[in-house]
C-alpha positions as CSV (number, residue, x, y, z in Angstrom):
1,X,20.1,-49.4,-9.4
2,X,21.3,-45.8,-9.2
3,X,18.7,-43.7,-7.6
4,X,17.3,-40.9,-9.8
5,X,18.4,-37.4,-8.8
6,X,16.0,-35.3,-6.9
7,X,14.1,-32.7,-8.9
8,X,16.2,-29.8,-7.5
9,X,19.4,-31.7,-8.2
10,X,18.4,-32.2,-11.8
11,X,17.5,-28.5,-12.2
12,X,20.9,-27.4,-10.7
13,X,22.7,-29.9,-12.9
14,X,21.0,-28.5,-16.0
15,X,21.6,-24.9,-15.0
16,X,18.0,-24.0,-15.5
17,X,16.2,-20.9,-14.1
18,X,14.0,-21.8,-11.2
19,X,11.9,-20.6,-8.3
20,X,11.3,-22.2,-4.9
21,X,8.1,-21.0,-3.2
22,X,6.8,-22.1,0.2
23,X,3.2,-21.1,0.7
24,X,2.3,-23.6,3.4
25,X,4.0,-25.4,6.2
26,X,4.4,-28.7,4.6
27,X,5.6,-28.3,1.0
28,X,7.8,-26.2,-1.3
29,X,6.9,-25.7,-4.9
30,X,9.7,-25.9,-7.5
31,X,9.0,-24.1,-10.7
32,X,11.2,-24.3,-13.7
33,X,11.0,-22.9,-17.2
34,X,12.1,-20.4,-19.8
35,X,12.8,-16.7,-18.8
36,X,11.6,-13.8,-20.9
37,X,11.7,-10.1,-20.1
38,X,8.8,-7.9,-21.3
39,X,8.0,-4.2,-21.1
40,X,4.4,-3.9,-20.0
41,X,2.1,-5.9,-17.7
42,X,-0.1,-6.6,-20.7
43,X,2.9,-8.3,-22.4
44,X,3.1,-11.0,-19.7
45,X,2.7,-14.1,-21.9
46,X,-0.2,-15.9,-20.3
47,X,-0.8,-18.0,-23.4
48,X,1.4,-19.9,-25.8
49,X,1.5,-19.5,-29.6
50,X,-1.6,-21.7,-29.9
51,X,-3.5,-19.6,-27.4
52,X,-3.3,-22.2,-24.6
53,X,-3.1,-20.8,-21.1
54,X,0.1,-21.3,-19.2
55,X,1.5,-20.5,-15.8
56,X,3.8,-17.5,-15.4
57,X,5.8,-16.2,-12.4
58,X,6.6,-12.5,-12.9
59,X,8.9,-10.3,-11.0
60,X,7.4,-6.8,-11.3
61,X,9.8,-3.9,-10.6
62,X,8.8,-0.6,-9.1
63,X,9.4,1.1,-12.4
64,X,6.1,-0.4,-13.8
65,X,4.3,2.5,-12.1
66,X,5.1,4.4,-15.3
67,X,2.3,2.4,-16.8
68,X,-0.1,4.4,-14.7
69,X,1.6,7.7,-15.6
70,X,3.4,8.0,-12.3
71,X,7.0,9.2,-11.8
72,X,9.9,7.0,-11.0
73,X,13.7,6.7,-11.4
74,X,13.7,4.3,-14.4
75,X,16.6,1.9,-14.0
76,X,15.3,-0.4,-16.7
77,X,14.8,-3.3,-14.3
78,X,13.1,-5.9,-16.4
79,X,9.6,-7.2,-15.9
80,X,11.0,-10.7,-15.7
81,X,8.8,-13.7,-16.5
82,X,9.5,-17.3,-15.7
83,X,7.2,-19.3,-18.1
84,X,6.6,-22.4,-16.0
85,X,7.1,-25.7,-17.9
86,X,7.3,-27.9,-14.8
87,X,6.0,-27.7,-11.3
88,X,7.1,-30.1,-8.5
89,X,5.9,-30.2,-4.9
90,X,8.6,-31.2,-2.5
91,X,8.0,-32.0,1.2
92,X,9.7,-29.3,3.2
93,X,11.7,-31.7,5.3
94,X,13.0,-33.5,2.3
95,X,14.1,-30.3,0.7
96,X,15.9,-29.1,3.8
97,X,18.1,-32.2,3.6
98,X,19.2,-31.1,0.1
99,X,20.0,-27.5,0.9
100,X,23.5,-26.2,1.9
101,X,24.2,-25.0,5.4
102,X,27.6,-23.3,5.3
103,X,27.3,-19.6,6.1
104,X,27.9,-17.2,3.3
105,X,30.5,-14.5,4.1
106,X,29.7,-10.9,3.6
107,X,32.3,-8.3,2.7
108,X,32.2,-4.6,3.6
109,X,28.5,-4.4,4.5
110,X,27.2,-0.8,4.8
111,X,24.3,1.4,3.9
112,X,24.5,3.2,0.6
113,X,23.3,6.4,2.4
114,X,25.0,7.4,5.7
115,X,22.9,7.8,8.7
116,X,23.2,11.7,9.0
117,X,22.3,12.0,5.3
118,X,19.3,9.8,5.6
119,X,18.2,11.7,8.7
120,X,18.5,14.9,6.6
121,X,16.3,13.4,3.9
122,X,13.7,12.5,6.5
123,X,13.8,16.1,7.8
124,X,13.2,17.5,4.3
125,X,10.3,15.2,3.5
126,X,8.5,16.1,6.8
127,X,9.0,19.8,6.2
128,X,8.8,20.2,2.4
129,X,6.3,17.4,1.5
130,X,4.1,16.5,4.5
131,X,4.2,20.1,5.8
132,X,3.0,21.4,2.5
133,X,0.1,19.1,2.1
134,X,1.6,16.8,-0.5
135,X,0.4,13.7,1.3
136,X,-0.3,11.9,4.6
137,X,2.8,9.7,4.7
138,X,5.7,8.6,2.5
139,X,8.1,5.7,2.5
140,X,11.7,6.5,1.8
141,X,14.2,3.7,1.4
142,X,17.9,3.1,1.7
143,X,19.9,0.0,0.8
144,X,22.1,-2.2,2.9
145,X,24.8,-3.6,0.7
146,X,27.7,-6.1,0.9
147,X,30.0,-8.1,-1.2
148,X,29.4,-11.8,-1.8
149,X,32.1,-14.0,-3.4
150,X,30.2,-17.2,-3.1
151,X,28.4,-18.9,-6.1
152,X,25.1,-17.1,-6.5
153,X,23.0,-20.3,-6.7
154,X,24.7,-21.7,-3.5
155,X,24.1,-18.4,-1.8
156,X,20.4,-18.4,-2.8
157,X,19.8,-22.0,-1.6
158,X,21.7,-21.3,1.7
159,X,19.6,-18.2,2.4
160,X,16.4,-20.0,1.4
161,X,17.2,-22.9,3.8
162,X,17.6,-20.4,6.6
163,X,14.2,-18.9,5.8
164,X,12.5,-22.2,5.7
165,X,13.9,-23.1,9.1
166,X,13.2,-19.8,10.9
167,X,10.4,-18.0,9.0
168,X,7.1,-19.8,9.8
169,X,4.7,-16.9,9.5
170,X,5.6,-15.5,6.1
171,X,3.0,-15.3,3.3
172,X,5.5,-16.4,0.8
173,X,9.0,-17.7,1.4
174,X,10.9,-17.8,-1.9
175,X,14.1,-18.0,-3.9
176,X,14.0,-17.0,-7.5
177,X,17.1,-17.6,-9.6
178,X,17.3,-16.3,-13.2
179,X,20.2,-15.3,-15.4
180,X,22.3,-12.7,-13.6
181,X,19.8,-12.2,-10.8
182,X,18.9,-13.8,-7.5
183,X,16.0,-12.8,-5.2
184,X,15.5,-14.5,-1.8
185,X,12.9,-13.4,0.7
186,X,10.0,-14.0,3.1
187,X,7.2,-11.6,2.3
188,X,4.9,-11.1,5.3
189,X,1.9,-10.0,3.3
190,X,0.0,-10.4,0.1
191,X,-0.5,-7.4,-2.0
192,X,-3.4,-8.6,-4.1
193,X,-4.9,-12.0,-5.1
194,X,-7.6,-12.9,-7.5
195,X,-9.2,-16.4,-7.4
196,X,-12.4,-17.3,-9.3
197,X,-13.1,-13.6,-9.8
198,X,-12.8,-12.8,-6.0
199,X,-10.1,-10.1,-5.5
200,X,-8.5,-9.9,-2.1
201,X,-6.1,-7.3,-0.5
202,X,-4.7,-7.4,3.0
203,X,-3.7,-4.1,4.4
204,X,-1.5,-4.5,7.5
205,X,-0.5,-1.6,9.9
206,X,0.1,-1.2,13.6
207,X,2.9,-3.0,15.3
208,X,2.9,-4.2,18.9
209,X,6.4,-5.0,20.1
210,X,6.1,-7.8,22.7
211,X,7.5,-6.9,26.2
212,X,10.1,-9.0,28.0
213,X,8.4,-12.3,29.0
214,X,6.1,-12.2,26.0
215,X,2.8,-10.7,25.1
216,X,-0.3,-11.0,27.3
217,X,-3.9,-9.9,26.9
218,X,-3.2,-7.1,29.3
219,X,-0.2,-5.6,27.5
220,X,-1.9,-6.1,24.1
221,X,-5.0,-4.3,25.3
222,X,-3.1,-1.0,25.8
223,X,-1.8,-1.2,22.3
224,X,-5.3,-1.9,20.8
225,X,-6.7,1.1,22.6
226,X,-4.1,3.4,21.0
227,X,-5.8,6.0,18.8
228,X,-2.6,6.5,16.8
229,X,-2.2,2.8,16.0
230,X,-5.9,2.5,15.2
231,X,-6.0,5.4,12.8
232,X,-2.8,4.4,11.0
233,X,-4.5,1.1,10.1
234,X,-7.7,2.9,9.0
235,X,-5.6,5.2,6.7
236,X,-4.0,2.1,5.0
237,X,-7.5,0.6,4.6
238,X,-8.7,3.8,2.9
239,X,-5.8,3.7,0.5
240,X,-6.3,0.1,-0.5
241,X,-10.1,0.6,-0.8
242,X,-9.3,3.3,-3.5
243,X,-7.6,0.5,-5.5
244,X,-10.4,-2.0,-4.8
245,X,-13.0,0.5,-6.0
246,X,-11.1,0.8,-9.3
247,X,-11.1,-2.9,-10.1
248,X,-14.2,-4.3,-8.4
249,X,-17.8,-3.8,-9.5
250,X,-19.0,-3.9,-5.9
251,X,-16.3,-1.5,-4.7
252,X,-14.9,-3.9,-2.1
253,X,-16.0,-4.9,1.4
254,X,-13.8,-5.0,4.5
255,X,-13.7,-7.7,7.1
256,X,-11.8,-7.7,10.3
257,X,-9.8,-6.4,12.1
258,X,-7.6,-9.4,12.8
259,X,-4.4,-10.0,14.6
260,X,-1.3,-11.3,12.9
261,X,0.7,-12.8,15.7
262,X,4.4,-13.5,15.4
263,X,7.2,-14.3,17.9
264,X,8.1,-10.8,18.9
265,X,5.5,-8.7,17.1
266,X,1.8,-8.6,16.6
267,X,0.2,-6.6,13.8
268,X,-3.3,-5.5,13.1
269,X,-4.9,-6.1,9.7
270,X,-8.0,-6.0,7.7
271,X,-9.0,-8.1,4.6
272,X,-10.7,-6.4,1.6
273,X,-12.7,-8.5,-0.9
274,X,-14.6,-7.7,-4.0
275,X,-15.7,-9.2,-7.3
276,X,-14.0,-8.4,-10.6
277,X,-14.0,-9.7,-14.2
278,X,-10.8,-7.9,-15.1
279,X,-7.8,-9.7,-16.5
280,X,-5.5,-10.3,-13.6
281,X,-2.8,-8.2,-15.4
282,X,-5.2,-5.3,-15.3
283,X,-5.9,-5.9,-11.6
284,X,-2.2,-5.8,-11.0
285,X,-1.8,-2.6,-12.9
286,X,-4.6,-0.7,-11.1
287,X,-3.3,-1.8,-7.7
288,X,0.4,-0.8,-8.2
289,X,1.7,-0.5,-5.5
290,X,0.9,-1.0,-1.8
291,X,0.6,2.3,0.3
292,X,2.5,0.6,3.1
293,X,5.7,0.7,0.9
294,X,5.0,3.9,-1.1
295,X,2.8,6.4,0.8
296,X,-0.4,8.2,0.1
297,X,-1.9,9.5,-2.0
298,X,-0.2,7.0,-4.3
299,X,0.5,9.2,-7.4
300,X,2.0,12.0,-5.4
301,X,3.9,9.5,-3.3
302,X,5.7,8.3,-6.4
303,X,6.6,11.9,-7.2
304,X,8.0,12.4,-3.7
305,X,9.9,9.2,-3.8
306,X,11.5,10.4,-7.1
307,X,12.5,13.7,-5.5
308,X,14.1,12.2,-2.4
309,X,15.4,8.8,-3.2
310,X,18.8,9.0,-4.9
311,X,18.7,5.7,-6.8
312,X,16.0,3.5,-8.5
313,X,14.1,1.0,-6.4
314,X,14.7,-2.0,-8.6
315,X,12.2,-4.7,-7.4
316,X,11.8,-3.2,-3.9
317,X,8.0,-2.5,-3.2
318,X,7.1,-4.3,-6.4
319,X,5.5,-7.7,-6.4
320,X,6.2,-11.3,-7.3
321,X,3.1,-12.3,-9.3
322,X,2.1,-15.9,-9.9
323,X,-0.5,-16.3,-12.7
324,X,-2.0,-19.8,-12.6
325,X,-4.4,-21.0,-15.3
326,X,-7.9,-21.8,-14.1
327,X,-9.5,-25.2,-15.1
328,X,-11.0,-24.8,-18.5
329,X,-14.3,-26.1,-17.2
330,X,-14.4,-23.2,-14.7
331,X,-13.9,-20.4,-17.2
332,X,-16.9,-18.9,-19.0
333,X,-17.1,-16.1,-21.5
334,X,-15.7,-12.7,-20.4
335,X,-14.1,-14.3,-17.3
336,X,-10.3,-14.2,-16.6
337,X,-8.5,-17.3,-17.6
338,X,-5.9,-17.1,-14.7
339,X,-5.9,-16.7,-11.0
340,X,-3.3,-14.3,-9.4
341,X,-1.3,-14.5,-6.2
342,X,1.0,-11.5,-5.6
343,X,3.0,-10.8,-2.4
344,X,4.8,-7.5,-1.8
345,X,8.5,-7.6,-2.4
346,X,9.8,-6.6,1.0
347,X,12.0,-8.4,3.4
348,X,13.9,-9.6,0.4
349,X,17.6,-9.8,-0.4
350,X,18.9,-9.4,-4.0
351,X,22.2,-10.7,-5.4
352,X,23.5,-9.3,-8.7
353,X,27.1,-9.3,-9.9
354,X,28.5,-10.4,-6.5
355,X,26.7,-7.7,-4.6
356,X,24.0,-8.3,-2.0
357,X,21.4,-5.6,-1.7
358,X,18.7,-5.4,1.1
359,X,16.4,-2.4,0.5
360,X,14.6,-1.2,3.6
361,X,12.2,1.8,4.1
362,X,10.7,3.9,6.8
363,X,7.2,5.3,6.8
364,X,7.5,9.0,7.4
365,X,4.7,11.0,9.0
366,X,4.4,14.5,10.4
367,X,5.7,13.5,13.8
368,X,8.5,11.3,12.7
369,X,11.8,11.6,14.5
370,X,14.6,11.6,11.9
371,X,17.0,9.4,13.9
372,X,14.2,7.2,15.0
373,X,13.6,6.5,11.3
374,X,17.3,5.8,10.9
375,X,17.1,3.3,13.7
376,X,14.0,1.7,12.0
377,X,15.9,1.1,8.8
378,X,18.7,-0.6,10.8
379,X,16.2,-2.8,12.5
380,X,14.6,-3.9,9.2
381,X,18.0,-4.6,7.6
382,X,19.1,-6.6,10.7
383,X,15.8,-8.5,10.5
384,X,16.4,-9.6,6.9
385,X,20.1,-10.5,7.6
386,X,19.0,-12.5,10.6
387,X,16.3,-14.3,8.6
388,X,18.7,-15.4,5.9
389,X,21.3,-16.5,8.4
390,X,23.8,-13.7,8.0
391,X,23.4,-12.9,11.7
392,X,23.5,-15.7,14.4
393,X,20.1,-16.3,16.1
394,X,21.2,-18.5,18.9
395,X,20.8,-16.6,22.2
396,X,23.9,-18.3,23.5
397,X,25.9,-16.4,21.0
398,X,25.4,-13.3,23.1
399,X,23.6,-11.4,20.3
400,X,20.5,-9.9,21.7
401,X,17.9,-7.4,20.6
402,X,20.1,-4.5,21.1
403,X,23.2,-5.7,19.3
404,X,24.1,-3.3,16.4
405,X,24.3,-4.7,12.9
406,X,28.0,-4.2,12.7
407,X,28.7,-6.2,15.8
408,X,26.3,-8.9,14.8
409,X,28.0,-9.3,11.4
410,X,31.4,-9.4,13.0
411,X,30.3,-12.6,14.8
412,X,29.7,-14.4,11.5
413,X,32.7,-16.5,10.4
414,X,34.4,-15.0,7.3
415,X,32.5,-11.6,7.4
416,X,34.7,-8.6,6.7
417,X,32.9,-5.8,8.5
418,X,33.8,-2.1,8.0
419,X,30.5,-0.5,9.1
420,X,30.8,2.6,11.3
421,X,28.2,4.7,13.1
422,X,25.5,2.0,13.5
423,X,23.1,2.8,16.3
424,X,23.1,0.3,19.2
425,X,19.3,0.0,19.2
426,X,18.7,-2.6,16.5
427,X,16.5,-5.6,17.1
428,X,17.7,-8.7,15.3
429,X,15.1,-10.8,13.5
430,X,12.5,-9.2,15.6
431,X,9.6,-10.6,13.7
432,X,10.6,-14.2,13.2
433,X,7.4,-16.2,13.6
434,X,7.0,-19.0,16.1
435,X,4.3,-21.6,16.8
436,X,2.1,-20.4,19.6
437,X,0.2,-22.8,21.9
438,X,-2.6,-20.2,22.2
439,X,-3.5,-17.1,20.2
440,X,-4.2,-13.9,21.9
441,X,-6.9,-13.3,19.4
442,X,-8.8,-16.2,21.0
443,X,-9.1,-14.2,24.2
444,X,-12.8,-13.0,24.4
445,X,-11.8,-9.5,25.7
446,X,-9.3,-9.0,22.9
447,X,-11.7,-10.2,20.3
448,X,-14.3,-7.8,21.6
449,X,-11.9,-4.9,21.7
450,X,-10.9,-5.6,18.1
451,X,-14.5,-5.8,17.0
452,X,-15.3,-2.5,18.7
453,X,-13.1,-0.7,16.2
454,X,-15.7,-1.2,13.5
455,X,-18.2,1.0,15.4
456,X,-16.1,3.9,14.2
457,X,-16.4,2.9,10.5
458,X,-18.8,3.5,7.7
459,X,-21.3,0.7,7.5
460,X,-21.3,1.2,3.7
461,X,-17.9,-0.5,3.4
462,X,-18.6,-3.2,6.1
463,X,-21.9,-4.5,4.8
464,X,-22.9,-6.2,1.6
465,X,-24.0,-3.5,-0.8
466,X,-27.1,-3.2,-2.9
467,X,-26.8,-3.1,-6.7
468,X,-25.6,0.2,-8.0
469,X,-27.7,2.4,-10.3
470,X,-31.0,2.0,-8.4
471,X,-30.6,4.8,-5.8
472,X,-32.7,7.9,-5.3
473,X,-30.8,9.9,-7.9
474,X,-31.2,7.4,-10.8
475,X,-31.3,8.7,-14.3
476,X,-28.7,11.4,-13.9
477,X,-25.0,11.6,-14.9
478,X,-22.0,12.7,-12.9
479,X,-18.5,13.6,-14.0
480,X,-15.8,13.2,-11.3
481,X,-12.7,15.2,-11.9
482,X,-9.6,13.5,-10.4
483,X,-7.0,15.8,-9.0
484,X,-4.5,13.0,-8.3
485,X,-6.2,11.4,-5.4
486,X,-7.9,8.1,-6.1
487,X,-10.4,8.7,-3.3
488,X,-12.3,9.6,-6.5
489,X,-12.8,5.9,-7.2
490,X,-14.5,5.4,-3.9
491,X,-16.5,8.5,-4.3
492,X,-17.6,7.4,-7.8
493,X,-18.7,4.1,-6.4
494,X,-20.9,5.8,-3.7
495,X,-22.4,8.1,-6.3
496,X,-23.4,5.1,-8.4
497,X,-25.1,3.7,-5.3
498,X,-27.1,6.9,-5.2
499,X,-28.3,6.0,-8.7
500,X,-26.0,8.3,-10.8
501,X,-24.2,7.1,-13.9
502,X,-20.6,8.1,-13.2
503,X,-17.5,8.8,-15.3
504,X,-14.0,9.7,-13.9
505,X,-11.7,12.1,-15.8
506,X,-8.2,13.2,-14.8
507,X,-7.7,16.9,-14.3
508,X,-5.2,17.2,-17.2
509,X,-7.6,15.4,-19.7
510,X,-11.0,16.7,-18.8
511,X,-12.5,18.9,-21.4
512,X,-14.9,21.9,-21.1
513,X,-17.3,19.9,-23.2
514,X,-17.4,17.1,-20.6
515,X,-17.9,19.7,-17.9
516,X,-20.9,21.0,-19.8
517,X,-22.5,17.7,-20.6
518,X,-22.8,16.1,-17.1
519,X,-25.8,16.7,-14.9
520,X,-23.4,17.0,-11.9
521,X,-19.7,17.8,-11.8
522,X,-17.8,16.6,-8.8
523,X,-14.5,18.5,-8.5
524,X,-12.4,16.1,-6.5
525,X,-9.7,16.0,-3.9
526,X,-5.9,16.1,-4.4
527,X,-2.6,16.8,-2.7
528,X,-0.8,20.2,-2.5
529,X,-1.3,23.8,-1.6
530,X,-4.4,25.2,-3.3
531,X,-2.8,28.7,-3.2
532,X,0.1,27.7,-5.4
533,X,-0.2,29.7,-8.6
534,X,2.7,27.9,-10.3
535,X,1.0,24.5,-10.2
536,X,-0.7,23.5,-13.5
537,X,-3.0,21.1,-11.6
538,X,-4.1,23.9,-9.2
539,X,-4.8,26.2,-12.1
540,X,-6.8,23.6,-14.0
541,X,-8.9,22.7,-10.9
542,X,-9.6,26.4,-10.4
543,X,-10.8,26.5,-14.0
544,X,-13.0,23.5,-13.4
545,X,-14.7,25.1,-10.5
546,X,-15.0,28.5,-12.2
547,X,-16.3,27.0,-15.4
548,X,-19.0,25.0,-13.7
549,X,-20.1,27.8,-11.4
550,X,-20.3,30.2,-14.4
551,X,-22.6,27.8,-16.2
552,X,-24.9,27.7,-13.2
553,X,-25.1,24.0,-13.4
554,X,-24.8,21.6,-10.3
555,X,-21.4,21.3,-8.7
556,X,-20.0,19.4,-5.7
557,X,-16.5,20.3,-4.6
558,X,-14.5,18.0,-2.3
559,X,-11.5,18.7,-0.1
560,X,-9.0,20.5,-2.3
561,X,-11.8,21.6,-4.6
562,X,-13.8,22.8,-1.6
563,X,-10.8,25.0,-0.7
564,X,-10.7,26.3,-4.2
565,X,-14.4,27.1,-4.2
566,X,-14.1,28.8,-0.9
567,X,-11.3,31.0,-2.2
568,X,-13.4,32.0,-5.2
569,X,-16.0,33.2,-2.7
570,X,-13.5,35.4,-1.0
571,X,-12.8,33.1,2.0
572,X,-9.3,33.0,3.4
573,X,-7.2,29.8,3.0
574,X,-4.6,28.9,5.6
575,X,-2.5,26.0,6.7
576,X,-3.6,24.0,9.7
577,X,-1.3,24.1,12.7
578,X,-1.4,20.3,12.6
579,X,-2.5,18.4,9.4
580,X,-5.7,16.4,9.7
581,X,-4.5,13.1,8.2
582,X,-6.9,10.3,9.0
583,X,-8.8,12.4,11.6
584,X,-12.3,11.4,12.4
585,X,-14.4,14.3,13.7
586,X,-18.1,14.9,14.3
587,X,-19.1,18.3,12.9
588,X,-22.3,20.2,12.5
589,X,-23.3,20.4,8.8
590,X,-26.2,22.8,8.4
591,X,-27.9,21.7,11.6
592,X,-27.2,18.0,11.4
593,X,-24.2,16.3,13.1
594,X,-22.0,14.2,10.8
595,X,-19.1,11.9,11.7
596,X,-16.6,12.5,8.9
597,X,-13.0,11.5,8.0
598,X,-10.6,14.4,7.2
599,X,-7.3,14.3,5.2
600,X,-6.3,18.0,4.8
601,X,-3.3,20.2,5.5
602,X,-5.0,23.5,4.5
603,X,-8.4,24.9,5.4
604,X,-10.8,27.6,4.4
605,X,-11.4,29.9,7.4
606,X,-14.1,32.5,8.4
607,X,-14.7,34.5,11.5
608,X,-16.1,32.2,14.2
609,X,-19.9,32.2,14.1
610,X,-20.2,33.5,10.5
611,X,-23.1,31.6,8.9
612,X,-23.2,33.3,5.5
613,X,-20.8,34.8,3.1
614,X,-22.7,36.4,0.2
615,X,-25.0,33.8,-1.3
616,X,-23.2,30.9,0.3
617,X,-24.3,29.3,3.6
618,X,-21.3,28.3,5.8
619,X,-20.9,25.3,8.1
620,X,-17.8,26.0,10.2
621,X,-16.1,25.3,13.5
622,X,-17.6,27.6,16.2
623,X,-14.2,28.2,17.7
624,X,-11.6,28.2,14.9
625,X,-13.9,29.2,12.0
626,X,-12.5,26.3,9.9
627,X,-15.1,25.8,7.1
628,X,-16.4,22.2,6.9
629,X,-19.0,22.7,4.1
630,X,-20.5,25.3,1.9
631,X,-23.8,25.4,-0.1
632,X,-25.2,28.0,-2.4
633,X,-27.3,28.2,-5.6
634,X,-26.4,25.1,-7.7
635,X,-23.4,24.1,-5.6
636,X,-22.2,22.4,-2.4
637,X,-18.8,21.5,-1.0
638,X,-17.3,19.6,1.8
639,X,-13.8,19.6,3.4
640,X,-14.0,16.0,4.6
641,X,-13.9,12.8,2.6
642,X,-17.4,11.4,2.7
643,X,-16.2,8.3,0.9
644,X,-13.6,7.4,3.6
645,X,-14.2,4.4,5.9
646,X,-13.9,7.0,8.7
647,X,-17.1,8.8,7.5
648,X,-19.8,7.0,9.4
649,X,-22.3,9.4,8.1
650,X,-20.7,9.7,4.7
651,X,-23.5,8.3,2.5
652,X,-26.2,10.3,4.2
653,X,-24.2,13.5,4.0
654,X,-23.2,12.9,0.4
655,X,-26.9,12.4,-0.6
656,X,-27.8,15.7,1.2
657,X,-25.1,17.7,-0.5
658,X,-25.7,16.2,-4.0
659,X,-29.4,16.7,-3.7
660,X,-28.8,20.4,-2.8
661,X,-26.5,20.9,-5.7
662,X,-29.0,19.3,-8.1
663,X,-31.9,21.4,-6.7
664,X,-33.1,23.9,-9.4
665,X,-31.8,27.4,-8.6
666,X,-34.5,29.4,-7.0
667,X,-36.5,26.4,-5.9
C-alpha cells in the first residue's frame, strides 16, 4: 500500500496558501485555507455567510494606523486574511525531516539607505523632533535587501527549518505563504492577546549583553541596577498602559518585572493584564502598534516616521493576528466570539517578486549616537540573516560576533556579495535562544533586585483596583481634552476611580458646548512646543484653556496644558537643557512632597522662591524656578503625569488638585 502523503506534502502539491506556526517546543501548526484581502480591521471575516464563527490568520500592515487617523506612507499593503479551513498539528521533529536544507543564495545584498545617509536621518530626528519636544523616542527603520532566484516556497520552507532548529525562545516562529508574498520570522514578543476576555500585553525593554564566558548573577546585577535601563522599561510600560486603559474596563494591572533569558542576551519585561468585552478586532485597532517599534507618544511617532522614513513600512511593526473561535458553550451575550493571539512583526524576512527584504529599526533617544544606531541596524539585520541560515552559525567557520555582514554573507555558498562600508562591529545571531540548565531569575538575590523595582512604581497600577464610579467625587462629570497623547486614557481611568463620570474628546473635535457642560474640564498633555503659533493644535489648546478660565468653571491643566495655562498667567516658557522623558522626581507641591513622573521638554519658569504670581499660587523648584504646579480660583495644573506608573503619589495628588479646582470660588 502506498503511504498517504504528509499534510505538508499534500498542501504543496495542491499549491494552496498556508501558514506554519510554532508556538511551543513540540509541535507546529499547519493552517490552510482561502486568502482574501480586506481594507479595515472590522472587515476581517470572522464569520461565514451563515454567521458561523471561523478561524482567521491576518497579516496586519503598518498602514492600518490610518484607521486611528494617524499618518503613514500608504503603500496599499493588503490586510491579508487566511480563512482557515483546515488545521493540522505536526510533531516538530517529523516536520524537520520534510523541510529542505540546501542554503538559499542571496544576490547583491545591501541596505536601501547608505550608512552615512541613515546617520544623517538619526541626527535630524534627535535635533528636530526629540529636541523640540515631539516625543520621548522614535523608531526609524531601514531595509536590508537582496535578490533571491530560488523558488519562493522552497526558500520559505528552508528558512523556516533554520528557525525551528536555532530559535528556541521565540514567541512565534512562522512561515506564511500566500499568492505573491512570503513572510518568515521568529517574533520574540507578543503584542496583544485576548483569551476569555482577559487582555494581555507584554512590554519588553532593556537588553543585557552577556559577557565572554556567559552571564552570571554578579554581571547581571550591575545591569539591573542601571537607572537608564530601568527607566526605559518603565517608559514602555507607560505607553502600553495607555492602550490597555483604552480597551480594558479595569484599566490594566502590571505584574513583574521578569527576565527573558536567551543565549547571548537577557531582557527585562512586564506583563499587563485587564478585562475587556470588546471585539478582538477593536482591541487590535486600539492597540496599533507597539511603542517598541514606533515610538512615543504613538500618534506623533507616526507623524515623525512619515517625515523621516523614505518608503512605506509594509508589514514591519504590524502584527500577525490569529483569531480563534471560542467554544460556543463558553460565549454568552455581549462577549467576544473569538480569542486573539498577535505577535509583533519584527525579526521577519519578506520575499516578494524575487527580492528578500529584512526591515530593521533603531530606537532613537536624545543621547543616541548616530553611528551607534547605524551599527545597531547592522546587528539586527545580521541576527535575522543568521536565524534563517543565510549566515553560518558554526563557530568553526570562523564567523564570530564581530564579523561584518558582508564577510559573513561571502562565506555562504552561492552568495554574490557587493556590500561596501559595513561596520565591523556586528554581532551575528546574538539573541538565538538556548536551553539553560539554570535560570538567573531563580537566584534569590536577582529575584529580590527585580522585585525592588516596583517600590518606585504607583501602587494603583500594581494592585487590584476597586470598582470605578464610587470615589469621593462621585456624581460629577469630567471632560478630558486629548492633545494627541493617550496618557489621557490612563488619566480618565484614574478620574473614574475618584468617582467622576468621564468623557474623552480629541482637541480637533471638542466643542465649546462640551467645554461648558462638564463639571470639570481636564486640558490634557501632548507633544510639541507650546509657544508655536503656527500649530493648529496649540492654538486650539490655548482656546480650550482660555474658554474654560473665562467661564470661571473648574479646570485642571496637565503637562502641555499646564505650560499653556502658565503662559496665559504671564509666566515664561523655556526649553529644558535636557528633556525630562521618563524622569521620576520628588517635588514639593504646596507643602506636600510628591513623587511624580515627568515627560516634558519645555517648562514654565519663575524666579526661584516666587510663591505667587497674581492670583495663582506657584509650586516650583527652589533653584531653577521650574514650575511644577499652579492653583488659583477654579483651576489647578501640574507639569508631571500623575497617571504615570512613575507617579507613586499620583492618585493622592490628582485628588488634591481636582478637589481644589472643584472648590467654589471664594470658599
